[in-house]
C-alpha positions in Angstrom: 10.4 11.8 -4.7 10.6 8.3 -3.2 10.8 7.6 0.5 10.8 4.7 3.0 7.4 4.1 4.5 6.1 2.6 7.7 2.6 1.0 7.9 1.1 0.4 11.3 -2.2 -1.5 11.5 -4.4 -3.1 14.1 -7.9 -4.6 14.5 -10.1 -5.6 17.3 -13.4 -7.3 18.2 -15.5 -7.0 21.3 -16.6 -10.5 21.9 -14.3 -12.3 19.3 -16.5 -12.6 17.3 -18.3 -9.4 18.1 -18.5 -5.8 16.9 -15.2 -5.2 15.2 -13.2 -2.5 13.6 -9.7 -1.7 12.3 -7.2 1.1 12.2 -4.2 1.8 10.0 -1.8 4.6 9.2 1.2 5.4 7.0 4.2 7.3 8.1 7.4 8.6 6.5 10.0 6.3 8.0 12.7 9.0 8.1 10.7 12.0 9.3 7.9 10.4 11.1 5.4 12.5 9.2 1.9 11.1 9.2 0.8 10.6 5.6 -2.5 8.8 5.9 -5.0 7.2 8.4 -7.7 4.6 7.8 -10.3 3.2 10.2 -13.7 1.5 9.7 -16.2 -0.5 11.7 -16.8 -3.8 9.9 -19.7 -5.4 11.8 -19.5 -8.7 13.6 -16.1 -10.4 13.1 -13.1 -11.9 14.9 -10.0 -10.2 16.1 -7.9 -11.8 13.3 -10.3 -10.8 10.6 -10.2 -7.2 11.8 -6.4 -7.3 12.0 -6.2 -8.5 8.4 -8.7 -5.8 7.3 -6.5 -3.2 9.0 -3.4 -4.6 7.1 -5.2 -4.4 3.8 -6.3 -0.9 4.5 -2.8 0.2 5.4 -1.2 -1.4 2.3 -3.8 0.2 0.1 -3.1 3.6 1.6 0.7 3.1 1.2 0.2 2.3 -2.5 -0.7 6.0 -3.0 2.8 7.1 -2.3 6.1 6.7 -4.2 8.2 4.5 -2.0 11.5 2.6 -2.2 10.6 0.3 0.7 7.8 -0.4 3.2 7.9 -1.9 6.7 4.6 -3.1 8.2 4.5 -3.1 12.0 1.7 -4.9 13.8 1.2 -6.4 17.2 -0.5 -9.5 15.7 2.0 -12.2 15.7 -0.4 -14.4 13.6 -0.7 -11.9 10.8 3.1 -11.0 10.8 4.2 -14.7 10.7 1.6 -15.6 8.1 2.5 -12.7 5.8 6.2 -13.5 6.3 5.5 -17.0 5.1 6.6 -18.7 8.3 3.1 -19.9 9.4 0.5 -21.6 7.4 -2.9 -20.0 6.9 -5.3 -22.7 8.1 -8.5 -20.8 9.0 -10.9 -20.5 6.0 -11.9 -17.0 7.1 -8.2 -15.9 6.9 -7.3 -17.3 3.4 -9.1 -14.8 1.2 -7.9 -11.9 3.3 -4.3 -13.1 3.3 -4.5 -13.6 -0.5 -5.8 -10.1 -1.0 -2.9 -8.7 1.2 -0.4 -10.8 -0.7 -1.6 -9.5 -4.0 -1.2 -5.9 -2.7 2.3 -6.7 -1.5 3.3 -8.1 -4.9 2.6 -4.7 -6.5 4.4 -2.7 -3.8 8.1 -1.9 -3.4 10.0 -4.4 -1.2 7.8 -4.9 1.9 8.7 -6.5 5.2 6.7 -7.4 8.3 7.7 -6.8 11.9 6.0 -7.7 15.1 5.8 -4.9 17.8 4.3 -5.0 21.3 0.9 -3.6 21.7 2.2 -0.5 23.6 4.2 0.4 20.5 1.1 0.2 18.3 -1.1 2.7 20.2 -2.0 4.9 17.3 -3.5 2.1 15.2 -5.1 0.6 18.2 -6.8 3.9 19.0 -8.1 4.2 15.4 -9.5 0.7 15.7 -11.3 1.4 19.0 -12.7 4.7 17.7 -14.1 2.7 14.7 -15.7 0.2 17.0 -17.2 3.1 19.0 -18.6 4.7 15.9 -16.2 7.6 15.9 -14.3 7.1 12.6 -11.4 9.6 12.3 -11.5 12.2 9.6 -9.0 11.4 6.9 -5.7 13.1 7.1 -5.1 15.8 4.4 -2.9 13.4 2.5 -5.7 10.8 2.4 -8.5 13.3 1.8 -6.8 15.1 -1.1 -5.4 12.6 -3.7 -2.3 13.5 -5.5 -3.5 15.3 -8.6 -0.8 13.7 -10.6 -2.4 10.3 -10.0 -5.9 11.5 -11.1 -5.1 14.0 -13.9 -5.5 13.0 -17.5 -2.4 15.1 -18.2 0.3 14.2 -15.6 2.8 16.9 -14.9 6.5 17.0 -13.9 9.8 15.6 -15.3 9.3 12.7 -17.7 11.3 9.7 -18.7 10.0 7.8 -21.7 10.8 4.1 -21.8 10.7 2.5 -25.2 10.1 -1.2 -24.5 11.2 -3.5 -27.4 10.8 -7.2 -27.3 13.8 -9.0 -28.9 13.5 -10.3 -32.5 12.3 -13.7 -33.6 14.1 -16.9 -32.5 13.4 -20.6 -33.2 11.4 -20.8 -30.0 9.2 -17.8 -30.7 8.3 -19.3 -34.1 6.7 -22.3 -32.4 5.6 -20.4 -29.3 7.7 -22.5 -26.9 8.7 -21.5 -23.4 11.9 -19.6 -23.9 13.6 -18.5 -20.6 17.3 -18.6 -19.9 18.4 -20.3 -23.1 21.0 -18.5 -25.3 19.3 -18.9 -28.7 20.4 -16.6 -31.5 18.0 -14.5 -33.6 16.8 -16.1 -36.8 17.4 -14.3 -40.1 13.9 -12.9 -39.7 14.7 -11.8 -36.2 17.7 -9.8 -37.4 15.5 -8.2 -40.1 13.0 -7.2 -37.4 15.7 -5.7 -35.3 17.0 -3.6 -38.2 13.5 -2.4 -38.9 13.1 -1.4 -35.3 16.4 0.5 -35.5 15.2 2.4 -38.5 12.0 3.4 -36.8 13.8 4.6 -33.7 16.1 6.8 -35.8 13.3 9.4 -35.8 13.7 9.6 -32.0 16.4 11.0 -29.8 17.3 8.1 -27.5 19.6 8.8 -24.5 20.5 5.2 -23.7 19.9 1.6 -24.5 19.5 -1.1 -21.8 19.0 -4.8 -22.5 18.9 -8.2 -21.0 22.2 -10.1 -21.1 20.7 -13.1 -23.0 22.0 -13.4 -26.6 18.7 -12.8 -28.4 18.2 -9.5 -26.5 21.8 -8.4 -26.8 21.7 -9.1 -30.6 18.6 -7.0 -31.0 19.9 -4.2 -28.8 23.3 -4.1 -30.6 21.6 -3.9 -34.0 19.3 -1.0 -32.9 22.1 0.7 -30.9 24.4 0.7 -33.9 21.7 2.4 -36.0 21.3 5.0 -33.2 25.0 5.6 -32.7 25.0 4.5 -29.0 26.2 1.6 -27.0 23.9 -0.9 -25.4 24.4 -1.7 -21.7 23.2 -4.9 -20.0 21.1 -5.2 -16.8 20.9 -8.7 -15.4 17.5 -8.0 -13.8 15.9 -7.7 -17.3 16.4 -11.4 -18.1 13.4 -13.5 -19.0 11.7 -15.8 -16.5 13.5 -19.1 -15.7 10.9 -21.6 -16.9 12.9 -24.5 -15.4 11.6 -27.9 -16.6 9.3 -26.3 -19.2 12.1 -24.7 -21.2 11.7 -25.5 -24.9 8.2 -27.0 -24.4 5.0 -25.6 -25.9 2.2 -24.7 -23.5 0.3 -27.8 -24.5 3.3 -30.1 -24.0 4.0 -28.6 -20.5 0.3 -29.0 -19.6 0.3 -32.6 -20.7 3.5 -33.5 -18.8 2.9 -31.3 -15.7 -0.9 -30.9 -15.3 -0.9 -30.1 -11.6 2.1 -27.8 -11.7 0.6 -25.9 -14.7 -2.7 -25.5 -12.9 -1.0 -24.1 -9.8 1.3 -21.8 -11.9 -1.6 -20.3 -13.8 -3.5 -19.7 -10.6 -0.9 -17.9 -8.6 2.0 -15.6 -9.4 3.9 -17.0 -6.4 4.1 -20.5 -8.0 7.2 -21.3 -10.1 7.5 -23.9 -12.8 9.5 -27.0 -11.6 13.0 -25.8 -11.1 12.2 -22.3 -12.3 11.2 -18.8 -11.2 7.8 -17.4 -10.2 6.3 -14.3 -11.8 6.3 -12.6 -8.3 10.1 -13.1 -8.2 10.5 -11.7 -11.7 8.4 -8.7 -10.7 10.7 -7.9 -7.8 13.9 -7.8 -9.9 12.2 -6.0 -12.8 11.1 -3.3 -10.2 14.8 -3.0 -9.2 15.8 -2.5 -12.8 13.1 0.1 -13.4 14.1 2.0 -10.2 17.7 2.1 -11.4 16.7 3.2 -14.9 14.6 6.1 -13.7 17.3 7.2 -11.3 19.9 7.2 -14.1 17.6 8.9 -16.6 15.3 11.3 -14.8 14.3 12.7 -18.3 14.6 11.7 -21.9 14.0 8.5 -23.8 15.5 5.2 -22.9 15.3 2.0 -25.0 14.8 -1.2 -23.0 15.3 -4.4 -25.0 14.0 -7.4 -23.1 11.6 -10.3 -23.1 7.9 -11.0 -22.9 7.6 -11.2 -19.1 9.8 -8.3 -18.0 8.1 -6.0 -20.6 4.6 -7.1 -19.5 5.5 -6.5 -15.9 6.6 -2.9 -16.6 3.4 -2.3 -18.5 1.4 -3.8 -15.5 3.2 -1.6 -13.1 2.5 1.5 -15.3 -1.2 0.5 -15.3 -1.4 -0.3 -11.6 -2.7 -3.7 -12.7 -2.1 -7.0 -10.8 0.4 -9.5 -12.0 -2.3 -11.7 -13.4 -2.7 -9.2 -16.3 0.4 -10.9 -17.8 -2.0 -13.6 -19.2 -4.1 -10.9 -21.0 -1.2 -9.1 -22.8 0.3 -10.3 -26.1 3.7 -9.1 -27.3 5.1 -10.0 -30.7 8.8 -10.4 -31.5 10.2 -6.8 -32.0 6.9 -5.3 -30.8 7.3 -1.8 -29.4 5.5 -0.4 -26.3 6.0 3.0 -24.7 5.5 4.2 -21.1 6.1 7.7 -19.8 7.1 8.0 -16.2 6.3 11.3 -14.4 7.4 12.8 -11.0 6.1 10.7 -8.1 6.0 7.5 -10.0 2.9 8.3 -12.0 2.9 6.6 -15.4 1.0 6.7 -18.7 1.1 4.0 -21.3 1.4 5.6 -24.7 1.8 2.5 -27.0 1.5 -1.3 -26.7 2.9 -4.0 -28.9 3.1 -1.8 -32.1 4.6 -3.7 -35.0 4.0 -1.2 -37.8 7.7 -0.9 -38.5 7.9 -4.6 -39.5 5.9 -4.1 -42.7 
């Protein structure tokens, strides 16, 4: 079950800087149910450091629950404006904390930030003051007893199995060129790879086929779907990253022509190629596609035919890994990966980049 969540967080310092602590909590936005509390004394620090520490604790706690959206409410205008991207982060003590919070947000459902007056943030303020007084609150039952489905080696509940197939070979994949929104066809080898994938999947009962609308993915999906006796449906959110000015270039060519832009791109998922799309933006739309898929197919097997980046992002989400893991996963043309999704959003990766069907 997914729900809308509210995170409330605060931090304080007696002396600024001085003895500091934070408090954070997570509520169900619709019922008001308290799901988790966090508080901690953090030694000598400023108010702003304590506030960011409270935010990080609240976001970390929210990640334990399956949610469709999150609203963060804080009485710190500085933190709210910086996290919303409207204010620059100038203080050196804030930057690493803000970066940590931003990384957490990238892996969460759509998250927004809202300023509230101090009197509306009394619960988090109380937790922060108790932490500074050395009276850390006992965790709530939800926080003290982790969901066994997240810790078990054998997750339970209804299961949807996603079969993640990268499209077959194209001219760009032969030379390992940036291949984003182009409409290249499969090569003859790419068609053969797609047919081999279809023959392999004949052994499985597949309930549906979803694919990117780009030609190379549609061709692959149509070849496999014909073998399975089903019809492929397109989902625009499964398209490859828009690589902008780097389209058609090799990595070395792009690095030679755009050295500063390439360095920034490899250092942050929020940075886009010139005229293109950031990995953080791709992750948001791939999350939408995954949510729709699991709602439409609560059980059974679903084939997803897509591209390198969307498939890597689905694998990263299943592993609870940061977006940076994209640079550590390799996917071959027509490589097959499998992820099982259980109740509550718990996932298990069963297969990654298997090409045994290609001979």
